[in-house]
GUPAKOL-250509 format. One record per residue: residue number from 1; y, x, z of N, C-alpha, C in turn. Coordinates in steps of 0.05 Angstrom, whole numbers, plus 5000, padded with zeros to 4 digits. Last residue first. Example, Ala and Ser with C-alpha at 12.3 -4.5 7.8 and 13.67 -1.06 7.14 Angstrom:
   i nnorth neast  nup canorth caeast caup cnorth ceast  cup
   2   4955  5257 5142    4979   5273 5143   5001  5258 5157
   1   4886  5264 5156    4910   5246 5156   4934  5264 5156
END
This chain:
   i nnorth neast  nup canorth caeast caup cnorth ceast  cup
 173   4512  7723 4156    4539   7731 4138   4528  7754 4124
 172   4483  7700 4193    4475   7701 4162   4499  7702 4141
 171   4501  7719 4233    4468   7727 4234   4466  7724 4206
 170   4544  7683 4243    4551   7714 4239   4528  7728 4230
 169   4531  7633 4245    4536   7632 4218   4548  7670 4223
 168   4506  7645 4307    4483   7640 4278   4500  7645 4248
 167   4546  7650 4328    4529   7677 4324   4499  7665 4299
 166   4574  7602 4326    4587   7626 4314   4567  7649 4306
 165   4531  7561 4347    4540   7559 4310   4553  7590 4306
 164   4536  7587 4401    4501   7584 4384   4513  7581 4355
 163   4593  7568 4409    4574   7601 4410   4554  7603 4397
 162   4591  7517 4408    4606   7536 4391   4599  7563 4384
 161   4547  7504 4444    4554   7498 4417   4563  7509 4398
 160   4578  7520 4498    4547   7530 4480   4547  7526 4457
 159   4618  7498 4497    4628   7525 4491   4597  7533 4480
 158   4601  7440 4507    4613   7450 4480   4622  7480 4475
 157   4575  7452 4558    4560   7438 4528   4577  7443 4497
 156   4616  7466 4590    4596   7480 4578   4584  7475 4562
 155   4654  7418 4586    4658   7438 4571   4639  7472 4572
 154   4619  7387 4610    4624   7377 4583   4639  7402 4567
 153   4616  7412 4655    4585   7406 4631   4602  7400 4616
 152   4668  7405 4666    4653   7439 4669   4624  7431 4655
 151   4678  7349 4671    4696   7365 4656   4674  7390 4656
 150   4636  7337 4712    4640   7321 4691   4653  7341 4666
 149   4666  7365 4759    4634   7374 4748   4632  7363 4721
 148   4715  7338 4760    4716   7372 4759   4686  7371 4745
 147   4695  7292 4783    4714   7287 4756   4710  7315 4745
 146   4673  7298 4836    4656   7292 4818   4662  7295 4777
 145   4720  7319 4857    4700   7338 4862   4681  7334 4831
 144   4773  7282 4813    4749   7280 4844   4731  7311 4840
 143   4838  7323 4814    4809   7310 4799   4792  7304 4828
 142   4884  7346 4825    4886   7323 4836   4861  7309 4831
 141   4884  7404 4817    4887   7388 4788   4887  7355 4797
 140   4866  7429 4860    4896   7436 4850   4909  7417 4833
 139   4822  7401 4878    4846   7392 4899   4872  7404 4880
 138   4786  7411 4833    4800   7392 4843   4822  7383 4857
 137   4787  7470 4842    4797   7462 4824   4810  7431 4829
 136   4767  7471 4892    4795   7480 4894   4804  7472 4869
 135   4718  7454 4879    4723   7438 4894   4761  7449 4909
 134   4689  7492 4844    4700   7463 4835   4722  7454 4852
 133   4734  7556 4853    4699   7540 4855   4717  7506 4849
 132   4747  7625 4856    4748   7597 4844   4730  7576 4853
 131   4741  7676 4866    4754   7652 4887   4760  7639 4870
 130   4769  7698 4798    4762   7707 4826   4769  7681 4840
 129   4759  7643 4752    4778   7659 4763   4760  7669 4789
 128   4735  7591 4737    4725   7618 4740   4736  7642 4746
 127   4765  7549 4740    4739   7551 4756   4736  7585 4764
 126   4804  7565 4716    4819   7563 4748   4785  7562 4754
 125   4780  7554 4659    4800   7580 4664   4797  7579 4701
 124   4762  7509 4666    4748   7531 4662   4758  7550 4674
 123   4810  7472 4660    4787   7478 4686   4771  7502 4687
 122   4841  7496 4617    4844   7502 4645   4834  7496 4659
 121   4796  7477 4578    4808   7503 4583   4813  7512 4607
 120   4805  7423 4593    4779   7434 4587   4785  7460 4598
 119   4856  7417 4575    4853   7412 4591   4821  7421 4601
 118   4863  7441 4514    4869   7448 4535   4868  7446 4561
 117   4794  7438 4478    4824   7420 4493   4831  7432 4515
 116   4775  7505 4458    4772   7477 4477   4797  7459 4482
 115   4784  7538 4428    4788   7520 4409   4775  7488 4432
 114   4788  7585 4464    4814   7586 4446   4807  7554 4434
 113   4728  7587 4473    4751   7581 4489   4777  7576 4474
 112   4720  7611 4424    4706   7584 4428   4728  7578 4453
 111   4726  7660 4432    4741   7651 4397   4735  7620 4403
 110   4703  7680 4473    4732   7670 4471   4746  7664 4457
 109   4653  7676 4441    4655   7656 4482   4687  7656 4476
 108   4649  7715 4412    4646   7681 4403   4652  7665 4423
 107   4648  7758 4443    4677   7756 4426   4672  7722 4421
 106   4602  7751 4477    4632   7751 4488   4653  7744 4469
 105   4572  7759 4435    4573   7725 4450   4594  7724 4455
 104   4576  7816 4423    4581   7792 4405   4589  7761 4413
 103   4555  7829 4473    4597   7836 4452   4604  7814 4433
 102   4513  7827 4466    4526   7818 4495   4556  7818 4482
 101   4487  7854 4428    4486   7824 4426   4510  7811 4445
 100   4502  7902 4440    4510   7883 4412   4516  7854 4412
  99   4470  7913 4486    4496   7907 4492   4514  7896 4472
  98   4424  7888 4522    4423   7877 4496   4465  7885 4491
  97   4423  7895 4581    4404   7904 4561   4398  7900 4530
  96   4452  7856 4613    4460   7879 4600   4450  7901 4582
  95   4433  7821 4631    4432   7839 4643   4436  7863 4643
  94   4443  7779 4591    4468   7780 4618   4460  7802 4630
  93   4410  7788 4560    4435   7794 4550   4450  7802 4575
  92   4359  7781 4586    4358   7803 4576   4394  7813 4569
  91   4374  7725 4601    4360   7738 4619   4379  7776 4610
  90   4364  7711 4552    4391   7701 4565   4395  7724 4585
  89   4313  7712 4540    4327   7725 4524   4362  7726 4541
  88   4294  7677 4580    4283   7711 4575   4308  7711 4561
  87   4312  7632 4572    4302   7639 4590   4314  7671 4597
  86   4280  7614 4522    4313   7626 4518   4323  7642 4547
  85   4226  7626 4545    4234   7642 4519   4267  7640 4523
  84   4228  7577 4579    4218   7607 4590   4235  7624 4569
  83   4277  7527 4562    4254   7546 4553   4249  7569 4573
  82   4314  7492 4603    4309   7510 4581   4278  7528 4583
  81   4320  7420 4622    4307   7453 4628   4309  7465 4598
  80   4341  7382 4620    4361   7397 4619   4345  7425 4625
  79   4315  7343 4638    4320   7343 4615   4335  7369 4607
  78   4262  7357 4682    4293   7357 4677   4297  7360 4652
  77   4207  7368 4694    4222   7336 4681   4239  7339 4671
  76   4194  7412 4715    4197   7411 4687   4204  7384 4674
  75   4212  7445 4765    4232   7417 4750   4223  7411 4721
  74   4181  7487 4764    4173   7454 4784   4189  7437 4772
  73   4200  7522 4725    4171   7505 4720   4169  7488 4743
  72   4251  7532 4754    4248   7511 4719   4219  7506 4719
  71   4234  7568 4794    4243   7537 4793   4247  7513 4777
  70   4214  7600 4760    4190   7585 4785   4210  7560 4795
  69   4255  7625 4739    4231   7615 4724   4214  7595 4732
  68   4283  7639 4783    4299   7616 4762   4269  7604 4744
  67   4255  7680 4807    4258   7656 4814   4261  7627 4805
  66   4250  7715 4759    4233   7705 4771   4233  7675 4787
  65   4313  7727 4771    4303   7718 4738   4274  7706 4750
  64   4312  7753 4823    4331   7721 4811   4318  7711 4790
  63   4287  7803 4808    4271   7787 4831   4287  7752 4817
  62   4324  7819 4777    4295   7814 4769   4285  7804 4782
  61   4369  7814 4806    4370   7803 4777   4343  7802 4775
  60   4358  7861 4846    4354   7835 4857   4362  7815 4822
  59   4347  7903 4812    4328   7900 4824   4335  7863 4829
  58   4406  7906 4793    4385   7906 4770   4362  7899 4782
  57   4432  7913 4844    4434   7891 4826   4404  7886 4804
  56   4413  7963 4857    4408   7950 4872   4407  7915 4849
  55   4394  8018 4829    4408   7993 4826   4402  7966 4835
  54   4385  8075 4894    4379   8056 4859   4393  8036 4848
  53   4396  8078 4941    4405   8093 4914   4404  8081 4892
  52   4331  8065 4967    4361   8068 4971   4368  8084 4949
  51   4297  8018 4935    4295   8045 4940   4321  8049 4938
  50   4246  7964 4968    4276   7968 4941   4282  8002 4955
  49   4208  7943 4990    4205   7954 4970   4229  7966 4949
  48   4248  7922 5043    4233   7950 5043   4225  7960 5024
  47   4261  7874 5016    4273   7895 5017   4258  7924 5020
  46   4235  7833 5014    4212   7849 5004   4234  7872 5002
  45   4264  7789 5056    4233   7801 5055   4222  7815 5039
  44   4305  7796 5012    4305   7805 5044   4275  7809 5067
  43   4294  7771 4971    4301   7795 4973   4307  7808 5005
  42   4283  7721 4994    4259   7743 4982   4268  7768 4980
  41   4329  7701 5001    4304   7700 5025   4284  7723 5016
  40   4357  7705 4954    4364   7723 4975   4346  7728 5002
  39   4324  7660 4924    4326   7695 4912   4332  7706 4937
  38   4339  7618 4958    4313   7626 4949   4315  7649 4947
  37   4397  7617 4946    4393   7621 4966   4363  7627 4967
  36   4394  7613 4891    4411   7637 4892   4405  7646 4921
  35   4379  7571 4881    4362   7601 4870   4374  7617 4882
  34   4419  7531 4895    4389   7533 4909   4373  7558 4903
  33   4455  7545 4858    4460   7558 4882   4431  7549 4903
  32   4429  7532 4813    4435   7557 4817   4445  7567 4841
  31   4432  7468 4818    4408   7485 4822   4407  7515 4826
  30   4484  7467 4819    4471   7463 4847   4447  7474 4850
  29   4500  7475 4771    4507   7490 4798   4489  7498 4823
  28   4460  7481 4713    4463   7462 4742   4475  7480 4761
  27   4433  7504 4678    4450   7496 4669   4465  7481 4699
  26   4409  7568 4688    4407   7553 4700   4437  7527 4687
  25   4425  7620 4673    4406   7614 4662   4393  7585 4672
  24   4477  7629 4698    4477   7636 4663   4451  7622 4656
  23   4461  7626 4744    4484   7610 4735   4481  7610 4708
  22   4446  7681 4754    4423   7656 4760   4441  7632 4745
  21   4495  7707 4749    4466   7716 4731   4445  7686 4735
  20   4520  7695 4786    4531   7700 4758   4507  7694 4740
  19   4492  7711 4829    4496   7681 4831   4507  7682 4797
  18   4502  7759 4825    4476   7755 4824   4473  7719 4824
  17   4551  7769 4840    4545   7780 4805   4518  7765 4809
  16   4557  7748 4888    4575   7745 4862   4560  7743 4844
  15   4529  7790 4908    4512   7771 4914   4534  7746 4893
  14   4542  7850 4918    4532   7833 4893   4525  7803 4889
  13   4565  7853 4969    4573   7865 4947   4568  7848 4920
  12   4524  7827 5003    4556   7823 4994   4571  7827 4972
  11   4472  7866 4997    4473   7829 4988   4510  7822 4990
  10   4494  7916 5012    4486   7904 4983   4485  7879 4976
   9   4509  7896 5068    4527   7909 5058   4516  7901 5021
   8   4447  7876 5080    4477   7861 5090   4499  7872 5067
   7   4422  7934 5074    4417   7903 5062   4439  7886 5058
   6   4451  7959 5108    4447   7970 5081   4439  7946 5064
   5   4433  7942 5151    4462   7946 5140   4465  7943 5131
   4   4374  7944 5158    4393   7917 5155   4415  7918 5143
   3   4365  7994 5155    4365   7986 5129   4372  7953 5130
   2   4429  8040 5179    4393   8020 5185   4399  8001 5157
   1   4461  8093 5163    4458   8062 5166   4431  8059 5163
END
């Protein structure tokens, strides 16, 4: 298999995971999609630096992490901007380098999902199922796409606060 074919195969295989990594670092889906495109372009340009047979996802996520930092610096007036320190901590956790913390976060997230109002929980469940999208959720539930994005934003904020509170409580217990 040639380098071009290898790149396409690896990008197709890991694109969703790379996107989820980026989306975990950026609070806005549209921004995450933009950064994914920038990341894919840079991955293509730098693919000759990738060593075949090594962990493509880890390599790609490292590049994506720097593209997220670059993006957030360009958007420094955005009121939803995370600090570089926060972004780095989330990247470590999402990247799997802190399994105990990741497991604690996952457990807290599962508990917090149960606390969401049922309508918000259903929107989250449908959106994050394999192949789910805001557009399909809007069609399935009869809402506008804007309404779904508002519901997702509200649910994300509630989940974020709940998980942070749960983890802080565990740290002090």
